[in-house]
mmCIF file as Biopython writes it, N, C-alpha, C and O atoms, coordinates in Angstrom:
data_model
#
loop_
_atom_site.group_PDB
_atom_site.id
_atom_site.type_symbol
_atom_site.label_atom_id
_atom_site.label_alt_id
_atom_site.label_comp_id
_atom_site.label_asym_id
_atom_site.label_entity_id
_atom_site.label_seq_id
_atom_site.pdbx_PDB_ins_code
_atom_site.Cartn_x
_atom_site.Cartn_y
_atom_site.Cartn_z
_atom_site.occupancy
_atom_site.B_iso_or_equiv
_atom_site.auth_seq_id
_atom_site.auth_asym_id
_atom_site.pdbx_PDB_model_num
ATOM 1   N N  . MET A ? 1  ? -25.193 -17.167 -9.820  1.0 0.0 1  A 1 
ATOM 2   C CA . MET A ? 1  ? -24.714 -17.176 -11.205 1.0 0.0 1  A 1 
ATOM 3   C C  . MET A ? 1  ? -24.876 -18.586 -11.755 1.0 0.0 1  A 1 
ATOM 4   O O  . MET A ? 1  ? -24.517 -19.556 -11.088 1.0 0.0 1  A 1 
ATOM 5   N N  . SER A ? 2  ? -25.404 -18.707 -12.943 1.0 0.0 2  A 1 
ATOM 6   C CA . SER A ? 2  ? -25.623 -20.022 -13.541 1.0 0.0 2  A 1 
ATOM 7   C C  . SER A ? 2  ? -24.291 -20.660 -13.919 1.0 0.0 2  A 1 
ATOM 8   O O  . SER A ? 2  ? -23.271 -19.987 -14.064 1.0 0.0 2  A 1 
ATOM 9   N N  . GLU A ? 3  ? -24.334 -21.975 -14.073 1.0 0.0 3  A 1 
ATOM 10  C CA . GLU A ? 3  ? -23.119 -22.706 -14.432 1.0 0.0 3  A 1 
ATOM 11  C C  . GLU A ? 3  ? -22.584 -22.256 -15.789 1.0 0.0 3  A 1 
ATOM 12  O O  . GLU A ? 3  ? -21.371 -22.183 -15.985 1.0 0.0 3  A 1 
ATOM 13  N N  . LYS A ? 4  ? -23.488 -21.952 -16.730 1.0 0.0 4  A 1 
ATOM 14  C CA . LYS A ? 4  ? -23.082 -21.488 -18.058 1.0 0.0 4  A 1 
ATOM 15  C C  . LYS A ? 4  ? -22.313 -20.170 -17.964 1.0 0.0 4  A 1 
ATOM 16  O O  . LYS A ? 4  ? -21.259 -20.027 -18.584 1.0 0.0 4  A 1 
ATOM 17  N N  . ASN A ? 5  ? -22.832 -19.201 -17.188 1.0 0.0 5  A 1 
ATOM 18  C CA . ASN A ? 5  ? -22.146 -17.921 -17.009 1.0 0.0 5  A 1 
ATOM 19  C C  . ASN A ? 5  ? -20.830 -18.096 -16.262 1.0 0.0 5  A 1 
ATOM 20  O O  . ASN A ? 5  ? -19.855 -17.396 -16.538 1.0 0.0 5  A 1 
ATOM 21  N N  . ASN A ? 6  ? -20.805 -19.031 -15.318 1.0 0.0 6  A 1 
ATOM 22  C CA . ASN A ? 6  ? -19.594 -19.291 -14.552 1.0 0.0 6  A 1 
ATOM 23  C C  . ASN A ? 6  ? -18.486 -19.795 -15.472 1.0 0.0 6  A 1 
ATOM 24  O O  . ASN A ? 6  ? -17.336 -19.375 -15.337 1.0 0.0 6  A 1 
ATOM 25  N N  . LYS A ? 7  ? -18.812 -20.681 -16.398 1.0 0.0 7  A 1 
ATOM 26  C CA . LYS A ? 7  ? -17.819 -21.194 -17.341 1.0 0.0 7  A 1 
ATOM 27  C C  . LYS A ? 7  ? -17.324 -20.084 -18.271 1.0 0.0 7  A 1 
ATOM 28  O O  . LYS A ? 7  ? -16.147 -20.043 -18.627 1.0 0.0 7  A 1 
ATOM 29  N N  . LYS A ? 8  ? -18.225 -19.196 -18.657 1.0 0.0 8  A 1 
ATOM 30  C CA . LYS A ? 8  ? -17.873 -18.101 -19.557 1.0 0.0 8  A 1 
ATOM 31  C C  . LYS A ? 8  ? -16.818 -17.190 -18.935 1.0 0.0 8  A 1 
ATOM 32  O O  . LYS A ? 8  ? -15.961 -16.670 -19.649 1.0 0.0 8  A 1 
ATOM 33  N N  . LYS A ? 9  ? -16.865 -16.991 -17.630 1.0 0.0 9  A 1 
ATOM 34  C CA . LYS A ? 9  ? -15.953 -16.080 -16.935 1.0 0.0 9  A 1 
ATOM 35  C C  . LYS A ? 9  ? -14.669 -16.772 -16.472 1.0 0.0 9  A 1 
ATOM 36  O O  . LYS A ? 9  ? -13.793 -16.116 -15.909 1.0 0.0 9  A 1 
ATOM 37  N N  . LYS A ? 10 ? -14.542 -18.073 -16.697 1.0 0.0 10 A 1 
ATOM 38  C CA . LYS A ? 10 ? -13.370 -18.817 -16.242 1.0 0.0 10 A 1 
ATOM 39  C C  . LYS A ? 10 ? -12.098 -18.251 -16.863 1.0 0.0 10 A 1 
ATOM 40  O O  . LYS A ? 10 ? -12.035 -17.988 -18.064 1.0 0.0 10 A 1 
ATOM 41  N N  . LYS A ? 11 ? -11.102 -18.074 -16.031 1.0 0.0 11 A 1 
ATOM 42  C CA . LYS A ? 11 ? -9.820  -17.538 -16.496 1.0 0.0 11 A 1 
ATOM 43  C C  . LYS A ? 11 ? -8.968  -18.709 -16.984 1.0 0.0 11 A 1 
ATOM 44  O O  . LYS A ? 11 ? -8.441  -19.485 -16.187 1.0 0.0 11 A 1 
ATOM 45  N N  . ASN A ? 12 ? -8.843  -18.824 -18.307 1.0 0.0 12 A 1 
ATOM 46  C CA . ASN A ? 12 ? -8.110  -19.965 -18.847 1.0 0.0 12 A 1 
ATOM 47  C C  . ASN A ? 12 ? -7.114  -19.570 -19.927 1.0 0.0 12 A 1 
ATOM 48  O O  . ASN A ? 12 ? -6.610  -20.427 -20.653 1.0 0.0 12 A 1 
ATOM 49  N N  . SER A ? 13 ? -6.831  -18.289 -20.036 1.0 0.0 13 A 1 
ATOM 50  C CA . SER A ? 13 ? -5.864  -17.841 -21.034 1.0 0.0 13 A 1 
ATOM 51  C C  . SER A ? 13 ? -4.841  -16.926 -20.385 1.0 0.0 13 A 1 
ATOM 52  O O  . SER A ? 13 ? -5.093  -16.308 -19.351 1.0 0.0 13 A 1 
ATOM 53  N N  . GLN A ? 14 ? -3.694  -16.859 -21.012 1.0 0.0 14 A 1 
ATOM 54  C CA . GLN A ? 14 ? -2.635  -15.983 -20.536 1.0 0.0 14 A 1 
ATOM 55  C C  . GLN A ? 14 ? -2.236  -15.034 -21.639 1.0 0.0 14 A 1 
ATOM 56  O O  . GLN A ? 14 ? -2.384  -15.333 -22.824 1.0 0.0 14 A 1 
ATOM 57  N N  . MET A ? 15 ? -1.726  -13.877 -21.231 1.0 0.0 15 A 1 
ATOM 58  C CA . MET A ? 15 ? -1.200  -12.904 -22.171 1.0 0.0 15 A 1 
ATOM 59  C C  . MET A ? 15 ? 0.187   -12.511 -21.665 1.0 0.0 15 A 1 
ATOM 60  O O  . MET A ? 15 ? 0.349   -12.134 -20.505 1.0 0.0 15 A 1 
ATOM 61  N N  . ILE A ? 16 ? 1.151   -12.601 -22.515 1.0 0.0 16 A 1 
ATOM 62  C CA . ILE A ? 16 ? 2.512   -12.216 -22.143 1.0 0.0 16 A 1 
ATOM 63  C C  . ILE A ? 16 ? 2.789   -10.844 -22.742 1.0 0.0 16 A 1 
ATOM 64  O O  . ILE A ? 16 ? 2.630   -10.629 -23.943 1.0 0.0 16 A 1 
ATOM 65  N N  . ILE A ? 17 ? 3.205   -9.925  -21.882 1.0 0.0 17 A 1 
ATOM 66  C CA . ILE A ? 17 ? 3.538   -8.583  -22.352 1.0 0.0 17 A 1 
ATOM 67  C C  . ILE A ? 17 ? 4.974   -8.269  -21.942 1.0 0.0 17 A 1 
ATOM 68  O O  . ILE A ? 17 ? 5.495   -8.810  -20.968 1.0 0.0 17 A 1 
ATOM 69  N N  . ARG A ? 18 ? 5.578   -7.404  -22.692 1.0 0.0 18 A 1 
ATOM 70  C CA . ARG A ? 18 ? 6.921   -6.932  -22.360 1.0 0.0 18 A 1 
ATOM 71  C C  . ARG A ? 18 ? 6.783   -5.522  -21.833 1.0 0.0 18 A 1 
ATOM 72  O O  . ARG A ? 18 ? 6.110   -4.682  -22.430 1.0 0.0 18 A 1 
ATOM 73  N N  . ILE A ? 19 ? 7.425   -5.273  -20.713 1.0 0.0 19 A 1 
ATOM 74  C CA . ILE A ? 19 ? 7.339   -3.977  -20.067 1.0 0.0 19 A 1 
ATOM 75  C C  . ILE A ? 19 ? 8.691   -3.647  -19.454 1.0 0.0 19 A 1 
ATOM 76  O O  . ILE A ? 19 ? 9.428   -4.534  -19.024 1.0 0.0 19 A 1 
ATOM 77  N N  . ASN A ? 20 ? 8.999   -2.382  -19.421 1.0 0.0 20 A 1 
ATOM 78  C CA . ASN A ? 20 ? 10.235  -1.899  -18.823 1.0 0.0 20 A 1 
ATOM 79  C C  . ASN A ? 20 ? 10.289  -2.324  -17.350 1.0 0.0 20 A 1 
ATOM 80  O O  . ASN A ? 20 ? 9.280   -2.257  -16.648 1.0 0.0 20 A 1 
ATOM 81  N N  . ASP A ? 21 ? 11.464  -2.759  -16.884 1.0 0.0 21 A 1 
ATOM 82  C CA . ASP A ? 21 ? 11.630  -3.212  -15.492 1.0 0.0 21 A 1 
ATOM 83  C C  . ASP A ? 21 ? 11.206  -2.152  -14.481 1.0 0.0 21 A 1 
ATOM 84  O O  . ASP A ? 21 ? 10.569  -2.464  -13.475 1.0 0.0 21 A 1 
ATOM 85  N N  . GLU A ? 22 ? 11.559  -0.909  -14.750 1.0 0.0 22 A 1 
ATOM 86  C CA . GLU A ? 22 ? 11.238  0.170   -13.821 1.0 0.0 22 A 1 
ATOM 87  C C  . GLU A ? 22 ? 9.729   0.404   -13.753 1.0 0.0 22 A 1 
ATOM 88  O O  . GLU A ? 22 ? 9.171   0.586   -12.671 1.0 0.0 22 A 1 
ATOM 89  N N  . GLU A ? 23 ? 9.072   0.398   -14.923 1.0 0.0 23 A 1 
ATOM 90  C CA . GLU A ? 23 ? 7.620   0.578   -14.944 1.0 0.0 23 A 1 
ATOM 91  C C  . GLU A ? 23 ? 6.917   -0.572  -14.232 1.0 0.0 23 A 1 
ATOM 92  O O  . GLU A ? 23 ? 5.942   -0.359  -13.510 1.0 0.0 23 A 1 
ATOM 93  N N  . ARG A ? 24 ? 7.409   -1.778  -14.435 1.0 0.0 24 A 1 
ATOM 94  C CA . ARG A ? 24 ? 6.814   -2.941  -13.766 1.0 0.0 24 A 1 
ATOM 95  C C  . ARG A ? 24 ? 6.942   -2.799  -12.258 1.0 0.0 24 A 1 
ATOM 96  O O  . ARG A ? 24 ? 5.976   -3.016  -11.527 1.0 0.0 24 A 1 
ATOM 97  N N  . ALA A ? 25 ? 8.106   -2.444  -11.798 1.0 0.0 25 A 1 
ATOM 98  C CA . ALA A ? 25 ? 8.328   -2.292  -10.359 1.0 0.0 25 A 1 
ATOM 99  C C  . ALA A ? 25 ? 7.408   -1.220  -9.773  1.0 0.0 25 A 1 
ATOM 100 O O  . ALA A ? 25 ? 6.833   -1.412  -8.702  1.0 0.0 25 A 1 
ATOM 101 N N  . GLN A ? 26 ? 7.269   -0.099  -10.472 1.0 0.0 26 A 1 
ATOM 102 C CA . GLN A ? 26 ? 6.388   0.970   -10.007 1.0 0.0 26 A 1 
ATOM 103 C C  . GLN A ? 26 ? 4.939   0.496   -9.970  1.0 0.0 26 A 1 
ATOM 104 O O  . GLN A ? 26 ? 4.210   0.784   -9.020  1.0 0.0 26 A 1 
ATOM 105 N N  . PHE A ? 27 ? 4.529   -0.221  -10.993 1.0 0.0 27 A 1 
ATOM 106 C CA . PHE A ? 27 ? 3.163   -0.721  -11.071 1.0 0.0 27 A 1 
ATOM 107 C C  . PHE A ? 27 ? 2.867   -1.689  -9.932  1.0 0.0 27 A 1 
ATOM 108 O O  . PHE A ? 27 ? 1.833   -1.582  -9.272  1.0 0.0 27 A 1 
ATOM 109 N N  . ILE A ? 28 ? 3.771   -2.629  -9.704  1.0 0.0 28 A 1 
ATOM 110 C CA . ILE A ? 28 ? 3.610   -3.601  -8.623  1.0 0.0 28 A 1 
ATOM 111 C C  . ILE A ? 28 ? 3.554   -2.886  -7.274  1.0 0.0 28 A 1 
ATOM 112 O O  . ILE A ? 28 ? 2.716   -3.208  -6.433  1.0 0.0 28 A 1 
ATOM 113 N N  . GLU A ? 29 ? 4.435   -1.930  -7.073  1.0 0.0 29 A 1 
ATOM 114 C CA . GLU A ? 29 ? 4.475   -1.172  -5.820  1.0 0.0 29 A 1 
ATOM 115 C C  . GLU A ? 29 ? 3.161   -0.420  -5.589  1.0 0.0 29 A 1 
ATOM 116 O O  . GLU A ? 29 ? 2.619   -0.432  -4.484  1.0 0.0 29 A 1 
ATOM 117 N N  . LEU A ? 30 ? 2.659   0.227   -6.629  1.0 0.0 30 A 1 
ATOM 118 C CA . LEU A ? 30 ? 1.385   0.945   -6.510  1.0 0.0 30 A 1 
ATOM 119 C C  . LEU A ? 30 ? 0.228   -0.009  -6.220  1.0 0.0 30 A 1 
ATOM 120 O O  . LEU A ? 30 ? -0.628  0.287   -5.386  1.0 0.0 30 A 1 
ATOM 121 N N  . CYS A ? 31 ? 0.202   -1.121  -6.887  1.0 0.0 31 A 1 
ATOM 122 C CA . CYS A ? 31 ? -0.857  -2.100  -6.645  1.0 0.0 31 A 1 
ATOM 123 C C  . CYS A ? 31 ? -0.826  -2.580  -5.196  1.0 0.0 31 A 1 
ATOM 124 O O  . CYS A ? 31 ? -1.871  -2.679  -4.554  1.0 0.0 31 A 1 
ATOM 125 N N  . GLU A ? 32 ? 0.347   -2.872  -4.687  1.0 0.0 32 A 1 
ATOM 126 C CA . GLU A ? 32 ? 0.470   -3.307  -3.293  1.0 0.0 32 A 1 
ATOM 127 C C  . GLU A ? 32 ? 0.008   -2.213  -2.342  1.0 0.0 32 A 1 
ATOM 128 O O  . GLU A ? 32 ? -0.682  -2.495  -1.362  1.0 0.0 32 A 1 
ATOM 129 N N  . ALA A ? 33 ? 0.381   -0.968  -2.620  1.0 0.0 33 A 1 
ATOM 130 C CA . ALA A ? 33 ? -0.025  0.159   -1.773  1.0 0.0 33 A 1 
ATOM 131 C C  . ALA A ? 33 ? -1.541  0.338   -1.790  1.0 0.0 33 A 1 
ATOM 132 O O  . ALA A ? 33 ? -2.131  0.784   -0.806  1.0 0.0 33 A 1 
ATOM 133 N N  . LEU A ? 34 ? -2.166  -0.013  -2.915  1.0 0.0 34 A 1 
ATOM 134 C CA . LEU A ? 34 ? -3.618  0.123   -3.059  1.0 0.0 34 A 1 
ATOM 135 C C  . LEU A ? 34 ? -4.352  -1.169  -2.696  1.0 0.0 34 A 1 
ATOM 136 O O  . LEU A ? 34 ? -5.559  -1.283  -2.907  1.0 0.0 34 A 1 
ATOM 137 N N  . ASP A ? 35 ? -3.617  -2.137  -2.150  1.0 0.0 35 A 1 
ATOM 138 C CA . ASP A ? 35 ? -4.173  -3.421  -1.715  1.0 0.0 35 A 1 
ATOM 139 C C  . ASP A ? 35 ? -4.906  -4.137  -2.845  1.0 0.0 35 A 1 
ATOM 140 O O  . ASP A ? 35 ? -6.030  -4.606  -2.670  1.0 0.0 35 A 1 
ATOM 141 N N  . THR A ? 36 ? -4.266  -4.215  -3.987  1.0 0.0 36 A 1 
ATOM 142 C CA . THR A ? 36 ? -4.805  -4.936  -5.135  1.0 0.0 36 A 1 
ATOM 143 C C  . THR A ? 36 ? -3.651  -5.689  -5.786  1.0 0.0 36 A 1 
ATOM 144 O O  . THR A ? 36 ? -2.505  -5.574  -5.350  1.0 0.0 36 A 1 
ATOM 145 N N  . SER A ? 37 ? -3.948  -6.444  -6.810  1.0 0.0 37 A 1 
ATOM 146 C CA . SER A ? 37 ? -2.888  -7.164  -7.510  1.0 0.0 37 A 1 
ATOM 147 C C  . SER A ? 37 ? -2.722  -6.609  -8.915  1.0 0.0 37 A 1 
ATOM 148 O O  . SER A ? 37 ? -3.644  -6.015  -9.474  1.0 0.0 37 A 1 
ATOM 149 N N  . ALA A ? 38 ? -1.556  -6.805  -9.470  1.0 0.0 38 A 1 
ATOM 150 C CA . ALA A ? 38 ? -1.291  -6.349  -10.834 1.0 0.0 38 A 1 
ATOM 151 C C  . ALA A ? 38 ? -2.225  -7.061  -11.809 1.0 0.0 38 A 1 
ATOM 152 O O  . ALA A ? 38 ? -2.770  -6.430  -12.714 1.0 0.0 38 A 1 
ATOM 153 N N  . ALA A ? 39 ? -2.410  -8.344  -11.638 1.0 0.0 39 A 1 
ATOM 154 C CA . ALA A ? 39 ? -3.286  -9.107  -12.534 1.0 0.0 39 A 1 
ATOM 155 C C  . ALA A ? 39 ? -4.714  -8.581  -12.482 1.0 0.0 39 A 1 
ATOM 156 O O  . ALA A ? 39 ? -5.361  -8.438  -13.520 1.0 0.0 39 A 1 
ATOM 157 N N  . ARG A ? 40 ? -5.207  -8.293  -11.288 1.0 0.0 40 A 1 
ATOM 158 C CA . ARG A ? 40 ? -6.560  -7.766  -11.144 1.0 0.0 40 A 1 
ATOM 159 C C  . ARG A ? 40 ? -6.702  -6.440  -11.871 1.0 0.0 40 A 1 
ATOM 160 O O  . ARG A ? 40 ? -7.715  -6.207  -12.530 1.0 0.0 40 A 1 
ATOM 161 N N  . GLU A ? 41 ? -5.716  -5.575  -11.766 1.0 0.0 41 A 1 
ATOM 162 C CA . GLU A ? 41 ? -5.786  -4.262  -12.410 1.0 0.0 41 A 1 
ATOM 163 C C  . GLU A ? 41 ? -5.667  -4.361  -13.925 1.0 0.0 41 A 1 
ATOM 164 O O  . GLU A ? 41 ? -6.309  -3.597  -14.645 1.0 0.0 41 A 1 
ATOM 165 N N  . VAL A ? 42 ? -4.863  -5.283  -14.414 1.0 0.0 42 A 1 
ATOM 166 C CA . VAL A ? 42 ? -4.752  -5.477  -15.864 1.0 0.0 42 A 1 
ATOM 167 C C  . VAL A ? 42 ? -6.070  -6.013  -16.409 1.0 0.0 42 A 1 
ATOM 168 O O  . VAL A ? 42 ? -6.539  -5.565  -17.456 1.0 0.0 42 A 1 
ATOM 169 N N  . ARG A ? 43 ? -6.679  -6.984  -15.695 1.0 0.0 43 A 1 
ATOM 170 C CA . ARG A ? 43 ? -7.981  -7.504  -16.130 1.0 0.0 43 A 1 
ATOM 171 C C  . ARG A ? 43 ? -9.037  -6.407  -16.118 1.0 0.0 43 A 1 
ATOM 172 O O  . ARG A ? 43 ? -9.863  -6.330  -17.027 1.0 0.0 43 A 1 
ATOM 173 N N  . ARG A ? 44 ? -9.014  -5.556  -15.092 1.0 0.0 44 A 1 
ATOM 174 C CA . ARG A ? 44 ? -9.970  -4.451  -15.010 1.0 0.0 44 A 1 
ATOM 175 C C  . ARG A ? 44 ? -9.777  -3.498  -16.190 1.0 0.0 44 A 1 
ATOM 176 O O  . ARG A ? 44 ? -10.749 -3.053  -16.801 1.0 0.0 44 A 1 
ATOM 177 N N  . PHE A ? 45 ? -8.518  -3.188  -16.508 1.0 0.0 45 A 1 
ATOM 178 C CA . PHE A ? 45 ? -8.240  -2.318  -17.651 1.0 0.0 45 A 1 
ATOM 179 C C  . PHE A ? 45 ? -8.789  -2.920  -18.938 1.0 0.0 45 A 1 
ATOM 180 O O  . PHE A ? 45 ? -9.414  -2.223  -19.738 1.0 0.0 45 A 1 
ATOM 181 N N  . ILE A ? 46 ? -8.557  -4.203  -19.134 1.0 0.0 46 A 1 
ATOM 182 C CA . ILE A ? 46 ? -9.013  -4.866  -20.354 1.0 0.0 46 A 1 
ATOM 183 C C  . ILE A ? 46 ? -10.535 -4.827  -20.453 1.0 0.0 46 A 1 
ATOM 184 O O  . ILE A ? 46 ? -11.078 -4.514  -21.513 1.0 0.0 46 A 1 
ATOM 185 N N  . ARG A ? 47 ? -11.234 -5.146  -19.349 1.0 0.0 47 A 1 
ATOM 186 C CA . ARG A ? 47 ? -12.703 -5.108  -19.371 1.0 0.0 47 A 1 
ATOM 187 C C  . ARG A ? 47 ? -13.207 -3.708  -19.684 1.0 0.0 47 A 1 
ATOM 188 O O  . ARG A ? 47 ? -14.119 -3.552  -20.497 1.0 0.0 47 A 1 
ATOM 189 N N  . GLU A ? 48 ? -12.629 -2.677  -19.050 1.0 0.0 48 A 1 
ATOM 190 C CA . GLU A ? 48 ? -13.051 -1.290  -19.292 1.0 0.0 48 A 1 
ATOM 191 C C  . GLU A ? 48 ? -12.743 -0.859  -20.728 1.0 0.0 48 A 1 
ATOM 192 O O  . GLU A ? 48 ? -13.546 -0.165  -21.350 1.0 0.0 48 A 1 
ATOM 193 N N  . PHE A ? 49 ? -11.605 -1.260  -21.248 1.0 0.0 49 A 1 
ATOM 194 C CA . PHE A ? 49 ? -11.223 -0.924  -22.622 1.0 0.0 49 A 1 
ATOM 195 C C  . PHE A ? 49 ? -12.211 -1.536  -23.609 1.0 0.0 49 A 1 
ATOM 196 O O  . PHE A ? 49 ? -12.652 -0.877  -24.551 1.0 0.0 49 A 1 
ATOM 197 N N  . ILE A ? 50 ? -12.554 -2.805  -23.383 1.0 0.0 50 A 1 
ATOM 198 C CA . ILE A ? 50 ? -13.515 -3.482  -24.263 1.0 0.0 50 A 1 
ATOM 199 C C  . ILE A ? 50 ? -14.863 -2.787  -24.201 1.0 0.0 50 A 1 
ATOM 200 O O  . ILE A ? 50 ? -15.487 -2.539  -25.233 1.0 0.0 50 A 1 
ATOM 201 N N  . GLU A ? 51 ? -15.316 -2.471  -22.987 1.0 0.0 51 A 1 
ATOM 202 C CA . GLU A ? 51 ? -16.602 -1.803  -22.832 1.0 0.0 51 A 1 
ATOM 203 C C  . GLU A ? 51 ? -16.618 -0.444  -23.534 1.0 0.0 51 A 1 
ATOM 204 O O  . GLU A ? 51 ? -17.594 -0.092  -24.195 1.0 0.0 51 A 1 
ATOM 205 N N  . LYS A ? 52 ? -15.545 0.305   -23.388 1.0 0.0 52 A 1 
ATOM 206 C CA . LYS A ? 52 ? -15.447 1.639   -23.986 1.0 0.0 52 A 1 
ATOM 207 C C  . LYS A ? 52 ? -15.466 1.574   -25.505 1.0 0.0 52 A 1 
ATOM 208 O O  . LYS A ? 52 ? -16.073 2.426   -26.153 1.0 0.0 52 A 1 
ATOM 209 N N  . HIS A ? 53 ? -14.811 0.574   -26.079 1.0 0.0 53 A 1 
ATOM 210 C CA . HIS A ? 53 ? -14.629 0.515   -27.528 1.0 0.0 53 A 1 
ATOM 211 C C  . HIS A ? 53 ? -15.502 -0.537  -28.204 1.0 0.0 53 A 1 
ATOM 212 O O  . HIS A ? 53 ? -15.385 -0.757  -29.410 1.0 0.0 53 A 1 
ATOM 213 N N  . ASP A ? 54 ? -16.365 -1.179  -27.446 1.0 0.0 54 A 1 
ATOM 214 C CA . ASP A ? 54 ? -17.249 -2.185  -28.026 1.0 0.0 54 A 1 
ATOM 215 C C  . ASP A ? 54 ? -18.175 -1.527  -29.051 1.0 0.0 54 A 1 
ATOM 216 O O  . ASP A ? 54 ? -18.717 -0.447  -28.817 1.0 0.0 54 A 1 
ATOM 217 N N  . GLY A ? 55 ? -18.336 -2.175  -30.145 1.0 0.0 55 A 1 
ATOM 218 C CA . GLY A ? 55 ? -19.232 -1.662  -31.179 1.0 0.0 55 A 1 
ATOM 219 C C  . GLY A ? 55 ? -18.533 -0.843  -32.237 1.0 0.0 55 A 1 
ATOM 220 O O  . GLY A ? 55 ? -19.198 -0.297  -33.116 1.0 0.0 55 A 1 
ATOM 221 N N  . LEU A ? 56 ? -17.222 -0.734  -32.189 1.0 0.0 56 A 1 
ATOM 222 C CA . LEU A ? 56 ? -16.508 0.013   -33.232 1.0 0.0 56 A 1 
ATOM 223 C C  . LEU A ? 56 ? -16.449 -0.779  -34.520 1.0 0.0 56 A 1 
ATOM 224 O O  . LEU A ? 56 ? -15.887 -0.309  -35.509 1.0 0.0 56 A 1 
#
């Protein structure tokens, strides 16, 4: 991967969301059971959402 593409993918922003405590706990538990992280799954959701709705 070129240095330019590497910089483009750099994670340098944060998003704060509010979520119900119970839903958060369930989400974290499921992620752990699936050997993944909550952050990884949220990023995956965002990328898929953008891809699905790109061009609207």
